[in-house]
C-alpha positions as CSV (number, residue, x, y, z in Angstrom):
1,X,-76.5,75.5,206.6
2,X,-74.6,76.2,203.4
3,X,-76.3,75.8,200.1
4,X,-74.3,75.0,197.0
5,X,-76.2,75.4,193.7
6,X,-74.9,73.6,190.6
7,X,-76.5,73.9,187.1
8,X,-75.9,72.3,183.8
9,X,-75.3,74.4,180.7
10,X,-79.0,74.6,179.8
11,X,-80.2,76.0,183.2
12,X,-79.5,79.6,184.0
13,X,-78.6,80.3,187.6
14,X,-80.0,83.8,188.0
15,X,-80.8,85.6,191.3
16,X,-84.4,84.5,191.2
17,X,-83.5,80.8,191.0
18,X,-81.0,81.2,193.9
19,X,-83.6,83.0,196.0
20,X,-86.2,80.3,195.3
21,X,-83.8,77.6,196.3
22,X,-82.8,79.4,199.5
23,X,-86.3,80.2,200.5
24,X,-87.7,76.8,199.7
25,X,-84.9,74.9,201.6
26,X,-85.1,77.2,204.6
27,X,-88.9,76.7,204.8
28,X,-88.8,72.9,204.2
29,X,-85.8,72.1,206.3
30,X,-85.8,74.7,209.1
31,X,-86.2,71.9,211.7
32,X,-82.9,70.3,210.6
33,X,-81.0,73.6,209.9
34,X,-78.7,73.4,212.9
35,X,-77.6,69.9,212.0
36,X,-77.2,70.2,208.2
37,X,-73.7,71.3,207.2
38,X,-74.4,71.6,203.5
39,X,-77.0,71.0,200.9
40,X,-75.9,70.6,197.3
41,X,-78.6,71.4,194.7
42,X,-78.1,70.1,191.1
43,X,-80.4,71.5,188.4
44,X,-80.4,70.0,185.0
45,X,-82.5,69.9,181.8
46,X,-83.0,66.3,180.8
47,X,-83.8,67.1,177.2
48,X,-80.7,69.3,176.7
49,X,-82.6,72.5,176.0
50,X,-85.5,71.0,174.0
51,X,-89.0,71.3,175.2
52,X,-90.8,68.4,176.9
53,X,-92.9,67.3,179.8
54,X,-91.1,66.9,183.1
55,X,-87.7,67.7,181.6
56,X,-86.3,69.8,184.5
57,X,-84.6,67.8,187.3
58,X,-83.6,68.9,190.7
59,X,-81.4,66.7,192.8
60,X,-80.7,67.6,196.4
61,X,-78.1,66.1,198.7
62,X,-78.1,67.0,202.4
63,X,-74.9,66.5,204.4
64,X,-75.1,66.2,208.1
65,X,-72.4,65.6,210.7
66,X,-72.2,61.9,211.7
67,X,-74.6,60.7,208.9
68,X,-74.3,59.5,205.3
69,X,-75.5,62.1,202.7
70,X,-79.2,61.9,202.0
71,X,-80.6,62.6,198.6
72,X,-83.9,63.4,196.9
73,X,-84.8,64.4,193.4
74,X,-87.8,65.6,191.4
75,X,-88.6,66.0,187.7
76,X,-91.1,68.7,186.7
77,X,-92.1,71.0,183.8
78,X,-90.4,74.0,185.4
79,X,-87.2,74.6,187.4
80,X,-89.2,76.1,190.3
81,X,-91.6,73.1,190.5
82,X,-88.6,70.7,190.4
83,X,-86.9,72.6,193.3
84,X,-90.1,72.6,195.4
85,X,-90.8,69.0,194.8
86,X,-87.2,67.9,195.6
87,X,-87.3,70.0,198.8
88,X,-90.5,68.3,200.0
89,X,-89.1,64.9,199.2
90,X,-85.8,65.7,201.0
91,X,-87.8,66.8,204.0
92,X,-89.6,63.4,204.0
93,X,-86.3,61.5,203.6
94,X,-84.8,63.4,206.6
95,X,-87.9,62.8,208.7
96,X,-87.8,59.1,207.8
97,X,-84.0,58.6,208.3
98,X,-83.7,60.7,211.5
99,X,-87.1,60.3,213.0
100,X,-87.9,62.7,215.8
101,X,-84.2,63.0,216.8
102,X,-84.1,66.6,215.8
103,X,-87.7,67.7,216.6
């Protein structure tokens, strides 16, 4: 499972963010890991660098062979919370779309 991380100009992609993305996705999607070819993670700041509630967005797109891409997103106060929330939502989307096919 390849993970591609994309950020806007207001979000810094430092090693701690990369590590959090990798660990969160491996934990949440381990059941599907052999079937997911790539996950694209897009991090953005909705307020363009200004402070505000729920202004960090994480959009995740899972690509699997033989299936259309599946997406989930989450808005939160911090980048880490948005990543965790989007991963949980993506897990539910995959469970719903694929059922027990990969259990």
